[in-house]
C-alpha angles and dihedrals in degrees: 000000000000115000126208131209094237093061116106129253114243119215126182140180138169087259136336100310089093088069086085088065093042090052092052092049092050090051091049096042109027092168093061123094115228127209109191126193122191115190093213091158089070103029125172107043089182094086097038125101119262091245092053092049091050091051093051092047095051091052093047092048089052089052092051092047088052085056087059097248116175092200135024120207114200096213095183125086094208091053093042090051100052108016109034096090090050092051094050091046093052100038107021093122095048104055145356115261133211126178130192097239104061097051091048092048091049092050091049095049093051090058093063098224121177097207130017137174128219126202119191147134121293093258093052093044093048091050088061087211098142098047091043095050095040093050092047089056098035109023094184095053115108112219124193119189129194130184110229104184097164095061100074097051089042091055094045089055090053097251099140107119109028142083094278095054092043092054093047093046093047090050092054102036096046089065109131090234087075095057111130096001116158096203140012123211118217098215097184127070091229093061100072086076089067095039093116093046091054092046090051091051089059091045088248089287095114123067111241113208124191131174102239106093091023092058092044088056091048090052091050093049095048093048090048093050090051094044091240102125109132115235097178127092114280112252094210135276131269126213121195131184127189093219122029130208135151089248090061090049091052094045092055088072088065094054103032125052100224143028117295134174116230116215118207112233113185093208095158099050 
């Protein structure tokens, strides 16, 4: 199927955390139209089975393709970890695909670290995707992963700079596995919102890498290679959620710098 530069970029996440990636892509590529889908009916993906995540992702990708998207960005580490290969197998001829794992792995490898830490959801940690890919690219790199399931709900509730968030972060980041790390990878699209908190915990002596700007650059490069960069004026963005509530509307202000209108899309009915 022939793709055209004026077609939109589809972005999806298990909820609204992927808005951090959407925001970075819009900053990097202001001419591009974004169609975002947050699967708030099933959030979080981090504690769902791999088969369930794959099913959700296939249906969402189909929805975005029906919206004529030229590219689909899987802005969820859990989905990228267990469903990306299925998406590309099913829809490889219909759109370009970018996930949030590969660009972050690439950026980490190029730095030449000896020891890194990874914090993520349970699904991403159990998939072992980051240690596996990092070690395949840099066999001498030591990679320590830790599931941090309380961080995403904490951030969605707005607890990012108070005693509660500090206690939870200290509990996770003081894990002995992270002793002498040179960098820590934030393997969840919620975590960029506590980037500075994590850096401060390590006295700014540890590099903190998240996927936002790195993925935006990967999107730019892939569109450029395929001659699909849009040079026309953006017609405006659309933001869909599979389950709507006022709390989701309010939480979007945490993840997205600016006012947006969420449209309810009953994808699962």
